[in-house]
N, C-alpha and C positions, 0 to 999 in steps of 0.2 A: 552529872546525870545525862544520859543520852535521851534525846527527845525524838520520837519517831511518829510520823503520820503514815498510816497504811490506807491505801485506796484500793479496795478489793470488794467485789460484789458478794463474796462469800464470807460469812462470819467465822466459819470454821478455819479459814486460812489465817485470819487475824489471831485466833486462839493458838494455832500452830506456831506462828511467828513469835507470839508472846512466850511460849514455852522455850523456844530456841534462845530468845534474848535472856530469859531467866537463867538458863544454863550458862550463858556466857558472862552476864553482868550481875547476876543475883537479882532478887525481886525489887531491891531498892536502887538498882543501877540504871534504870531506864523508865521512861513513861511513854505510853502509846495513846494516840487518838486514832479513831477508825472512821472512815467514810465509805459508804457503799457506792457513791458516784461522784463525778467531778464537781457538780454544783455544791455538794456537801463539803467536799475537800476545800474548795475555794473559800467558803465561809470560815473554816478552821484556819486556813493559811492567812487569812486577813486578821485573825485574832491572836495567833500564836506563832512563835518562832520554832523551827525544827532543825535538828541536825541531819535527819534523813527523811525523805519522802519516798516511800516504797509504793510504786504504781503498778498494779496488775496490768499485764499486757492485754488481757481480754476481759473487759467489764461487760455487764449485762447488755443485751441488744447488740452483741458483736462489735462493741466499740474497742478498737485496737489501740495500741500505743501510738501508731501513726497519727491517729485522730486526737487522742487525749493528751499526749505530751505537749504540743504547742499551747493548748489551753492551760494546763497546769503550770507549765514553765513560767508563765507570766507572773505567777504569784509565789513562787518557791523562795525567793530572796536568797539567802546564803546556804540553804540546805542542799545536801547532795540528792539529786533526783535519780532514782534507780528504778529501772523497769524490772519487775519480777514476773516470772512465768513458769508454768509447769513444762513448757515446751519452748526452748529458745532456738529452735531449728529454722524458724521462718527466715527468709532471706533478709528482710529489713531489720531483723534483730542481730545481725552479724557484725554491726558496727555501731558502737555508742556515739561516735562522732557524727555519723550520718543522721542518726535519730535525734541527736542533740541532748543526750542525757549523760550523767556522770558514769553510769555503769548499767549493765544488763546482767541479771543474775538468775540462774535456774533456782526456783524455790527450794529444791532439795539441797542446794549448797549455800543457803543463806548464812548459816553459821560460819562456813569457811570464808565467805565474803567479809563478814565482820572481823574474824580473826586476822585475815590478811590486811584489812583496812587499818586496824589498830596495831598490827605487828610489823608491817613492812610497807614500802613505797608501792603504790598502785599505779604503774606507768603503762600497763598494757591497754590497748584499745579493743582487744577481743573480749567477748563475753566470758564471764567466769563460770567454768564448769569443771570442777575438780573431781578427778577420778577417786573412787572409793578405795580405801586401803584394804588389804587382805583381812585385817581384823574386823573391819566393818562388814565386809562381804560375808565373812563366816557367821556373823551374828544374824544375818537375814534369813 
């Protein structure tokens, strides 16, 4: 079972990610904990072990990944720390190495991230932003 901590100030984003994970892994294939802010996440990280920590780039009060990553990274242990964002075009989000995270993923392509992670080697240092196929575009 995949264990995921989502740190996002919007509950709707947690629900959307849960739907994506259900499509990929089934309802029994994952567990999610959710924190609205870093202080809540730290309490959970001290209690539980996770496979993935999905950290929203823009938390409430304009707290960006540049600020929150160093705080959260101290408590992540062996989990993959992934910045998630609706907009990965910010300059500082162009390199996971510089930011010090395992990956940077556009929220719209989170399913593709998990497919790639479990289906092939993830050696790229660029953020993941997969183009939509013609079939997906036609459905929009």
